[in-house]
C-alpha positions as CSV (number, residue, x, y, z in Angstrom):
1,M,167.3,58.1,110.4
2,L,167.0,61.9,110.4
3,Q,168.1,62.0,114.3
4,D,171.5,60.3,112.6
5,T,172.1,62.7,110.1
6,V,171.5,65.8,112.7
7,E,174.1,64.2,114.5
8,H,176.8,63.6,112.1
9,H,175.5,66.7,109.6
10,P,174.1,69.2,111.5
11,M,173.7,71.6,108.7
12,L,170.6,72.1,106.7
13,A,171.1,74.3,104.1
14,V,167.6,75.4,102.4
15,D,166.8,76.5,99.3
16,L,164.1,80.0,99.1
17,D,162.6,80.2,95.7
18,G,160.2,76.9,95.1
19,T,161.5,75.3,98.5
20,L,160.7,77.6,101.6
21,L,158.7,79.5,99.3
22,R,155.7,78.5,96.7
23,S,157.0,81.5,94.3
24,D,160.1,82.8,92.7
25,M,161.6,86.2,94.2
26,L,163.4,86.8,90.7
27,H,159.8,86.8,89.2
28,E,158.0,88.3,92.2
29,S,160.6,91.2,92.2
30,F,159.9,91.6,88.4
31,W,156.0,91.9,88.4
32,S,156.3,94.2,91.5
33,A,158.3,96.3,89.8
34,F,156.7,96.5,87.0
35,S,153.2,97.1,88.6
36,R,154.8,100.5,89.9
37,D,157.0,101.3,86.9
38,W,155.9,100.5,83.2
39,R,159.5,101.0,82.2
40,T,160.9,98.2,84.2
41,P,161.1,95.5,81.1
42,F,163.3,97.8,79.8
43,A,165.5,98.3,82.7
44,A,165.5,94.9,83.3
45,A,167.1,93.8,80.1
46,K,169.6,96.5,80.2
47,N,170.9,94.9,84.1
48,L,170.5,91.7,82.9
49,S,173.3,92.2,80.3
50,E,175.2,93.0,83.3
51,G,174.5,89.4,84.8
52,R,171.3,87.9,86.6
53,A,172.6,89.0,90.1
54,A,172.9,92.5,89.0
55,L,169.5,92.2,87.5
56,K,168.0,90.8,90.5
57,S,169.7,93.4,92.8
58,H,167.8,96.1,90.6
59,L,164.6,94.6,90.8
60,A,164.9,93.7,94.4
61,E,165.3,97.8,94.7
62,A,162.5,98.8,92.5
63,A,160.2,96.6,94.0
64,D,157.7,96.9,97.0
65,I,156.9,93.1,98.1
66,D,155.5,92.4,101.9
67,V,157.5,89.5,103.0
68,T,154.6,88.7,105.7
69,T,152.0,87.8,103.0
70,L,154.2,85.7,100.4
71,P,153.1,82.0,100.0
72,Y,155.3,79.8,102.3
73,D,155.2,76.0,102.2
74,T,154.4,74.9,105.6
75,G,155.4,71.6,105.3
76,V,159.1,72.8,104.6
77,I,158.9,75.1,107.6
78,D,157.9,72.1,109.9
79,Y,160.5,70.2,108.7
80,V,163.2,72.9,109.5
81,R,161.9,73.3,112.5
82,A,161.9,69.8,113.5
83,W,165.7,69.6,112.3
84,R,166.4,72.4,115.1
85,D,164.3,70.5,117.5
86,K,166.8,67.3,117.1
87,G,169.9,69.9,117.7
88,G,170.5,70.6,114.1
89,K,171.5,74.3,112.7
90,A,169.8,75.7,109.2
91,A,170.9,78.2,106.7
92,L,168.7,80.0,104.5
93,V,171.0,79.7,101.0
94,T,169.3,81.4,97.8
95,A,169.9,82.6,94.5
96,S,167.8,85.4,95.4
97,N,168.8,88.8,96.2
98,Q,170.5,89.0,99.9
99,D,168.3,91.7,101.1
100,L,165.3,90.4,100.6
101,A,166.6,86.7,102.0
102,D,167.4,89.0,105.0
103,R,163.7,90.1,105.5
104,I,162.5,86.6,104.8
105,A,164.6,84.6,107.3
106,A,163.7,87.3,109.7
107,H,160.0,86.8,108.9
108,V,159.9,83.2,109.5
109,D,162.8,83.1,112.2
110,I,163.9,79.8,111.6
111,F,167.3,80.1,110.1
112,D,170.8,80.2,112.0
113,A,172.4,82.2,108.9
114,V,171.2,83.3,105.5
115,H,173.6,83.5,102.5
116,G,172.0,85.3,99.1
117,S,173.2,86.7,96.1
118,D,174.6,90.5,95.9
119,G,175.0,92.5,92.8
120,A,178.1,90.6,91.5
121,H,177.6,87.0,92.6
122,N,174.5,84.7,91.7
123,L,174.4,82.1,94.4
124,K,173.0,79.3,92.1
125,G,173.8,75.7,90.8
126,P,177.9,75.0,91.0
127,N,178.3,78.5,92.5
128,K,176.2,77.6,95.3
129,A,177.9,74.2,95.8
130,A,181.2,75.5,95.5
131,F,179.8,77.7,98.7
132,L,178.4,75.1,100.9
133,T,181.2,72.7,100.1
134,E,184.0,75.8,101.0
135,T,182.0,76.6,104.3
136,F,180.8,73.6,105.6
137,G,183.3,71.2,104.0
138,P,182.4,68.5,101.7
139,R,179.3,66.7,102.6
140,G,179.2,68.8,105.4
141,Y,175.7,69.4,105.1
142,A,172.1,68.3,103.9
143,Y,170.5,70.5,101.4
144,M,166.8,70.9,100.5
145,G,165.9,72.1,97.1
146,D,163.5,71.5,94.2
147,T,165.0,71.6,90.7
148,D,167.2,70.5,88.7
149,A,169.6,73.6,89.1
150,D,169.9,72.0,92.4
151,L,171.7,68.8,91.3
152,P,175.6,70.4,91.5
153,V,174.2,70.9,95.3
154,W,172.7,67.8,95.9
155,K,175.7,65.7,94.3
156,G,178.4,67.4,97.5
157,A,175.5,67.1,100.2
158,A,175.6,64.6,102.7
159,R,171.4,64.1,102.3
160,A,169.5,65.6,99.4
161,I,166.0,66.2,100.2
162,T,163.9,67.5,97.3
163,V,160.5,69.5,97.4
164,N,157.6,68.9,95.2
165,A,159.9,67.5,92.6
166,P,159.0,65.8,89.6
167,P,159.6,62.3,88.7
168,A,162.4,62.8,86.6
169,L,164.3,64.7,89.0
170,Q,164.0,62.5,91.9
171,K,165.1,59.5,90.0
172,Q,168.3,61.6,88.6
173,V,168.7,62.6,92.9
174,D,167.8,58.6,93.9
175,A,171.2,58.1,91.9
176,M,173.3,59.7,93.6
177,E,175.7,59.1,96.6
178,G,174.4,59.8,100.2
179,E,171.2,59.8,101.8
180,V,168.0,61.0,100.1
181,E,164.4,62.2,101.2
182,H,161.3,63.1,98.9
183,L,159.2,65.6,100.7
184,S,155.9,66.3,99.0
185,T,153.9,69.3,100.5
186,V,151.5,69.9,97.1
187,T,149.1,67.9,94.8
188,A,149.6,68.4,91.4
189,S,146.5,69.5,89.8
190,A,145.2,71.6,86.7
191,K,142.4,73.3,88.8
192,P,144.5,76.4,89.9
193,Y,145.2,77.1,85.8
194,I,141.7,76.8,85.0
195,K,141.0,79.0,88.1
196,A,143.6,81.8,87.0
197,L,141.9,81.8,83.7
198,R,138.4,83.0,85.8
199,P,136.0,81.0,83.5
200,H,133.4,82.5,85.7
201,Q,134.1,86.2,84.6
202,W,133.4,84.7,80.8
203,L,129.8,85.6,81.7
204,K,130.4,89.3,81.0
205,N,131.1,88.3,77.2
206,V,127.3,87.3,76.7
207,L,127.5,91.1,76.2
208,V,128.9,90.5,72.3
209,F,125.3,88.6,71.7
210,L,123.4,92.2,72.9
211,P,123.2,93.7,69.2
212,M,122.2,90.5,67.8
213,L,119.4,90.6,70.0
214,A,118.5,93.9,70.2
215,G,118.0,94.4,66.5
216,H,116.3,91.3,66.3
217,Q,119.2,89.7,63.8
218,L,118.7,86.0,64.7
219,G,120.2,84.3,61.3
220,A,122.7,81.4,61.5
221,I,125.9,83.7,60.2
222,T,125.0,86.4,62.7
223,F,124.7,83.8,65.5
224,L,128.2,82.0,64.4
225,Q,130.1,85.5,64.3
226,S,128.4,86.3,67.7
227,I,129.9,82.8,68.8
228,L,133.3,83.6,67.8
229,A,133.5,87.2,69.2
230,F,132.5,85.5,72.2
231,I,135.6,83.0,72.5
232,I,137.9,85.5,71.5
233,F,136.7,87.9,74.3
234,S,136.8,85.4,76.6
235,V,140.9,84.5,75.7
236,V,142.1,87.7,75.4
237,A,140.3,88.9,78.7
238,S,141.8,85.8,80.2
239,S,144.9,86.9,79.4
240,V,144.5,90.3,81.0
241,Y,143.2,88.4,84.5
242,V,146.1,86.6,84.2
243,L,148.8,89.9,83.7
244,N,146.4,91.7,86.3
245,D,146.8,88.8,88.7
246,L,150.8,89.1,88.2
247,L,150.7,92.7,88.6
248,D,148.5,92.9,91.8
249,L,150.1,90.3,93.8
250,K,150.7,92.5,96.8
251,A,147.0,93.7,96.8
252,D,145.5,90.0,96.3
253,R,147.4,88.9,99.3
254,A,146.0,91.5,101.3
255,H,142.5,91.2,100.6
256,P,141.0,88.5,102.9
257,R,139.3,86.5,99.6
258,K,141.8,87.4,97.0
259,C,144.6,85.9,98.8
260,L,143.3,82.7,97.2
261,R,143.7,83.5,93.8
262,P,146.5,80.9,92.6
263,F,149.4,83.3,92.0
264,A,148.9,85.1,95.4
265,A,148.4,81.9,96.8
266,G,151.5,80.3,95.1
267,T,149.2,77.3,93.6
268,I,150.8,78.2,90.4
269,P,154.1,79.0,89.3
270,I,154.5,82.9,88.7
271,A,157.2,81.7,85.7
272,H,153.8,80.0,84.0
273,G,151.7,83.0,84.9
274,G,153.7,84.9,81.6
275,L,153.8,81.7,79.6
276,M,150.2,81.5,80.0
277,F,149.8,85.2,79.4
278,A,151.8,84.9,76.1
279,A,149.7,82.1,74.9
280,L,146.3,83.4,75.1
281,I,147.1,86.6,73.7
282,T,148.6,85.1,70.8
283,L,145.5,82.9,70.6
284,G,143.2,85.6,70.9
285,A,144.9,87.6,68.0
286,V,144.7,84.3,65.9
287,L,141.2,84.0,66.0
288,S,140.4,87.4,65.4
289,L,141.5,87.4,62.2
290,F,138.6,85.3,61.2
291,L,136.4,88.1,61.4
292,N,137.1,91.7,60.0
293,P,139.1,94.1,60.4
294,T,137.0,96.5,62.8
295,F,136.4,93.8,65.2
296,L,140.5,93.0,65.5
297,G,141.1,96.8,66.2
298,I,138.4,97.0,69.0
299,M,140.2,93.8,70.2
300,V,143.5,95.6,70.2
301,V,142.0,98.7,71.9
302,Y,140.6,96.6,74.8
303,Y,143.3,95.0,75.0
304,I,145.6,98.2,75.2
305,T,142.9,99.8,77.5
306,T,143.1,96.9,79.9
307,T,146.9,96.6,80.2
308,A,146.7,100.3,81.5
309,Y,144.0,99.6,83.6
310,S,145.9,96.6,85.3
311,L,149.1,99.3,85.5
312,T,147.9,102.2,86.5
313,L,144.4,103.2,85.7
314,K,142.5,101.0,88.2
315,R,144.8,103.1,91.4
316,R,143.0,106.4,89.6
317,V,140.0,107.7,91.2
318,I,136.9,107.9,89.1
319,I,139.1,107.0,86.2
320,D,139.0,103.2,87.0
321,I,135.1,103.1,87.4
322,C,134.6,105.2,83.7
323,T,137.5,102.6,82.3
324,L,135.6,99.5,83.6
325,A,132.0,101.1,82.3
326,G,134.0,101.7,79.1
327,L,135.3,97.9,78.6
328,Y,131.6,96.8,79.2
329,T,130.6,98.8,76.5
330,L,133.3,97.8,74.5
331,R,132.0,94.3,74.4
332,I,128.8,95.7,72.8
333,I,130.3,97.3,70.2
334,A,132.9,94.5,69.3
335,G,129.5,92.8,69.0
336,G,128.1,95.1,66.5
337,A,131.5,95.0,64.7
338,A,131.6,91.5,64.3
339,T,128.1,90.8,62.8
340,G,127.7,94.2,61.1
341,I,124.8,95.6,62.8
342,Q,124.8,98.7,63.3
343,L,124.4,100.3,67.4
344,S,121.6,102.4,68.3
345,M,122.8,105.6,70.7
346,W,119.8,104.3,73.1
347,L,121.9,100.9,73.6
348,L,125.1,102.7,74.0
349,A,123.7,105.0,76.5
350,F,122.2,102.6,78.5
351,S,125.5,100.6,78.6
352,I,127.3,103.4,79.8
353,F,125.3,104.4,82.5
354,F,124.5,101.0,83.7
355,F,127.7,99.7,83.9
356,F,129.4,102.7,85.5
357,S,126.7,101.9,88.5
358,L,127.6,98.2,88.5
359,A,131.9,99.1,88.7
360,T,130.8,101.7,91.3
361,V,129.0,99.0,93.5
362,K,132.3,97.1,92.7
363,R,134.3,99.7,94.4
364,Q,131.5,100.2,97.2
365,A,132.0,96.6,97.8
366,E,135.9,96.9,98.6
367,L,135.4,99.7,100.9
368,V,132.9,98.2,102.6
369,D,135.3,95.4,103.3
370,S,138.2,97.8,104.1
371,A,135.8,99.6,106.6
372,A,134.9,95.9,108.1
373,S,138.5,94.8,108.6
374,G,139.5,98.3,110.2
375,K,141.9,99.7,106.8
376,L,141.7,103.4,105.9
377,S,141.4,102.4,102.1
378,A,141.2,99.6,99.7
379,S,144.0,97.9,99.1
380,G,145.7,98.8,95.7
381,R,143.3,101.6,94.7
382,G,142.9,105.1,95.2
383,Y,139.9,105.4,97.6
384,H,139.8,106.1,101.3
385,V,137.2,104.3,103.4
386,D,135.7,108.0,104.0
387,D,134.9,108.1,100.3
388,L,131.7,105.5,100.8
389,P,129.0,107.6,100.9
390,M,130.1,109.5,97.9
391,V,130.6,106.2,95.9
392,S,127.7,104.7,96.9
393,M,125.9,107.8,95.7
394,M,127.3,107.9,92.1
395,G,126.3,104.2,91.7
396,I,122.7,105.3,92.7
397,A,122.5,107.9,90.5
398,S,124.2,106.1,87.4
399,G,122.0,103.7,88.0
400,Y,118.9,105.2,87.8
401,V,119.8,107.3,84.8
402,S,120.3,104.2,82.9
403,V,116.3,103.3,83.9
404,L,115.4,106.5,82.8
405,V,116.8,106.0,79.3
406,M,115.6,102.7,79.0
407,A,112.1,104.3,79.6
408,L,112.5,107.3,77.4
409,Y,114.0,104.1,74.6
410,V,110.8,102.3,75.3
411,Q,108.9,105.5,73.5
412,S,111.3,106.0,70.7
413,P,110.2,105.0,67.2
414,D,113.0,102.6,67.0
415,V,110.9,100.3,69.5
416,M,107.7,100.8,67.6
417,Q,109.4,99.2,64.6
418,L,110.8,96.4,66.4
419,Y,107.9,95.5,68.9
420,S,104.4,94.9,68.0
421,S,103.6,95.9,72.1
422,P,106.3,98.3,73.2
423,I,104.4,98.9,76.3
424,A,105.3,95.2,77.5
425,L,109.2,96.6,77.9
426,S,108.0,99.0,80.5
427,G,108.4,95.9,82.7
428,I,112.2,95.8,82.4
429,C,112.3,99.1,83.5
430,C,110.5,98.4,86.7
431,I,112.3,95.1,87.4
432,L,115.7,97.3,87.0
433,L,115.0,100.0,89.0
434,Y,114.4,97.3,92.0
435,W,117.5,95.6,91.3
436,L,119.7,98.0,91.1
437,S,118.5,99.4,94.1
438,R,118.7,96.0,95.9
439,M,122.1,95.6,94.6
440,V,123.5,99.0,96.3
441,M,121.3,98.1,99.5
442,L,123.6,94.5,99.2
443,T,126.7,96.0,98.9
444,H,126.1,98.9,101.7
445,R,125.3,95.8,104.4
446,G,128.4,93.9,103.2
447,Y,126.9,91.2,101.3
448,M,127.7,91.6,97.6
449,H,130.5,89.4,96.1
450,D,133.8,92.0,94.5
451,D,132.1,91.7,91.3
452,P,128.4,92.4,91.2
453,V,128.1,90.4,87.6
454,V,129.4,87.4,89.1
455,F,127.3,87.8,91.9
456,A,124.3,88.2,89.8
457,A,124.8,85.2,88.2
458,K,125.0,83.0,91.6
459,D,121.7,85.2,93.3
460,R,118.9,83.5,93.0
461,I,116.4,86.6,92.9
462,S,119.0,88.2,90.3
463,Q,117.9,85.1,88.4
464,V,114.7,85.6,88.9
465,C,114.6,89.0,87.7
466,V,116.3,88.3,84.7
467,I,113.7,85.9,83.3
468,V,111.2,88.1,84.3
469,M,112.6,91.0,82.0
470,A,113.3,88.4,79.5
471,G,109.7,87.6,79.3
472,C,108.9,91.2,79.0
473,A,111.2,91.7,75.6
474,I,109.7,88.6,74.2
475,G,105.9,89.5,75.0
476,G,106.6,92.7,73.7
477,A,108.2,91.4,70.2
478,L,105.3,88.4,70.3
479,L,101.8,90.2,71.8
């Protein structure tokens, strides 16, 4: 059947967004431009007033997109190649910017012609249908697309080919005249959406329980307040993870493991990312109202800081590490605000040095990966591979200082009031010294996960260390 179609109507017109590409170049361009300049939304709104074609042209110029790492649909590429092998021709016909379409077509190298939008004309829907009919004649082409915006184009095509179209759209296409084919290259699943929330990263938010535990205030009300704080932090943190993934698409696709993240891999439409981000941040704000204004203010500071980190701070040497350490400590402060428990300077000092060390280990791991792959720098970061010895030393020094703070705390009057046997807490210092040294050594050898907290949660020896330290704390309180 395909052979007959190729013989009578040899031209196959292929859409780009959602068809050849498991993404959308308008959204790709926006988030890429936004990651480079925080003023992008304002400039985009101004250009949109002149039309979508003008907006696409502006964003294409402002963005920095590596077309070689975009999430292409291999099923569509194979279909186009099979079409050409049977003697047909193929054209990329897209509403995306012409320059981007040319670069993409040159990379995949399967098209005989490329037609895209310019700064004045948006080649979409009825405009695309009129263009194809004028160029190839009525029913002189087959068309491959994916959304209801392609209905006018399919109506004038000799063969309509849908790609991963929903059942309702497939029925509309089936009702048209001409040949119809439905191509399915992906399986719909909720797993990518859950993965985009990074629930494994919620482990960091258990820090909100630390003020309650350190202050030995284990009442039901305090516990419920900490639970709510944990939920709020998890929701808001997930909104930031989604935003960070959208802003970091290029760097993630260049990374050996981060390239599998849902937005980078194209398993979630980028358009859905914006909706997820807005819904999560709204939910977090509403839930924060059930606690006190101080906690809400801390969440605002957390959100602003994490957004600034996603936009620019993560590319600034040392400042990025300080920001990460501060964000960890902010979780502890939020836990104190949610429960009304006053925090000691011992706890805050330990937190700053300890999490500065872990943030440094994270950067060290990225540099080790870069060195192993022959790169001179960590993608999307301000560090060079030559910085590796210095970064490693900063991590070791800060980690050891955190152990020193813990050792001094064990001898403080505060401990004498809270623990019947403070000497038992000394064991925590020994375990921390071993654990931090091991983490740095594993990172140096290239065994470290991108995030040391997540790595520790899965690492058997780290789990044993946590159990032993908990035993020391419990023993100091009860013996």
